[in-house]
C-alpha positions as CSV (number, residue, x, y, z in Angstrom):
1,M,81.9,163.2,160.5
2,H,79.5,165.1,162.7
3,G,76.7,162.7,162.4
4,Y,76.8,159.2,161.0
5,F,76.9,156.9,158.0
6,A,74.2,154.4,157.3
7,D,73.2,152.0,154.5
8,D,71.4,148.6,154.4
9,L,74.5,146.8,155.9
10,L,76.5,149.3,158.0
11,L,76.0,152.0,160.6
12,I,78.9,154.2,161.7
13,V,78.4,156.6,164.6
14,P,80.7,158.7,166.6
15,S,81.8,157.3,170.0
16,T,80.8,159.0,173.2
17,P,82.7,162.2,174.1
18,A,84.7,160.3,176.7
19,A,86.2,158.0,174.0
20,E,87.2,159.7,170.7
21,G,86.5,157.4,167.8
22,L,83.8,155.4,166.1
23,C,81.3,152.6,166.8
24,L,80.4,150.4,163.8
25,F,77.4,148.0,163.6
26,G,76.6,145.5,160.9
27,E,78.8,144.3,158.1
28,V,81.8,146.3,156.8
29,L,82.4,145.4,153.1
30,G,84.9,146.7,150.6
31,E,82.4,149.2,149.3
32,H,82.5,150.9,152.7
33,K,86.2,151.7,152.6
34,G,85.5,155.3,151.5
35,A,82.9,156.0,154.2
36,L,85.1,154.4,156.8
37,A,88.2,156.4,155.7
38,M,86.2,159.6,155.7
39,A,84.7,158.9,159.1
40,L,88.2,158.1,160.6
41,T,89.8,161.2,159.2
42,T,87.1,163.7,160.2
43,Q,86.1,162.2,163.6
44,C,89.6,161.3,164.9
45,R,91.8,164.3,164.2
46,G,94.4,165.2,166.8
47,T,93.3,162.5,169.3
48,Q,95.9,160.6,171.4
49,E,93.9,157.4,171.5
50,I,91.4,156.6,168.7
51,T,88.9,153.9,169.7
52,I,87.2,151.9,167.0
53,D,84.5,149.8,168.5
54,L,83.7,146.8,166.2
55,T,81.9,144.7,168.8
56,G,78.7,145.3,166.8
57,V,80.2,144.1,163.6
58,H,79.4,140.6,162.2
59,Y,81.8,140.8,159.2
60,L,84.8,142.9,158.4
61,A,86.3,142.7,154.9
62,N,90.1,142.6,154.6
63,S,90.0,145.8,152.6
64,A,88.3,147.6,155.5
65,L,90.9,146.1,157.9
66,E,93.6,147.5,155.7
67,I,92.1,151.0,156.2
68,L,92.4,150.6,159.9
69,V,95.9,149.4,159.7
70,A,96.9,152.3,157.4
71,L,95.5,154.7,159.9
72,A,97.5,153.1,162.7
73,K,100.7,153.1,160.6
74,N,100.3,156.9,160.1
75,L,100.0,157.7,163.8
76,Q,103.0,158.9,165.7
77,P,103.4,157.7,169.3
78,P,102.0,158.4,171.8
79,Q,99.0,158.3,169.5
80,R,97.5,154.9,168.9
81,L,94.5,153.1,167.5
82,L,92.6,150.9,169.8
83,I,90.3,148.4,168.1
84,R,87.7,146.6,170.2
85,A,86.2,143.6,168.4
86,A,84.4,140.4,169.0
87,S,86.7,137.4,169.0
88,E,84.5,135.9,166.2
89,L,86.1,138.4,163.7
90,A,89.4,136.7,164.4
91,L,91.3,140.0,164.1
92,R,94.3,138.9,166.1
93,E,94.9,136.0,163.8
94,R,94.2,138.1,160.7
95,L,96.7,140.8,161.9
96,T,99.3,138.2,162.7
97,A,98.9,136.4,159.3
98,R,99.7,139.7,157.5
99,G,102.6,140.7,159.9
100,W,100.6,143.6,161.3
101,D,100.6,142.4,164.9
102,G,103.8,144.3,165.6
103,I,102.6,147.8,164.7
104,E,103.4,149.9,167.8
105,T,100.5,152.3,167.3
106,L,97.8,149.5,167.0
107,R,96.2,147.8,170.0
108,L,93.5,145.1,169.8
109,T,91.1,144.0,172.5
110,E,88.8,141.1,171.8
111,G,85.7,140.0,173.7
112,Q,82.1,139.1,173.1
113,A,80.0,140.6,170.3
114,H,77.9,143.6,171.3
115,G,74.5,142.5,172.5
116,R,75.4,138.9,173.1
117,S,75.3,137.2,176.5
118,E,76.5,133.7,177.1
């Protein structure tokens, strides 16, 4: 993915050159699985740490989360997937509920949603 993906609900853009990966904004529905998978495979080839910034995402469908988990499971250490997400998405709980919290090549950091200040 050399540019971006955009529709009425979701925007996917490449991260800065300092952090290989993607930034997502909006809502990630099941219908976005193909665009997300394509963006991940083309933007993140051969990178040691792939960063997916979801801090601008308000909703993440379970099927989209499954795409991220599948990517992490296919990585070989020292490669890893770093997911940055707002705590409102409850990704830690969702990963734990499915037994995905122990994946060695998956790391999650949670914080505030992008653009919010409290």
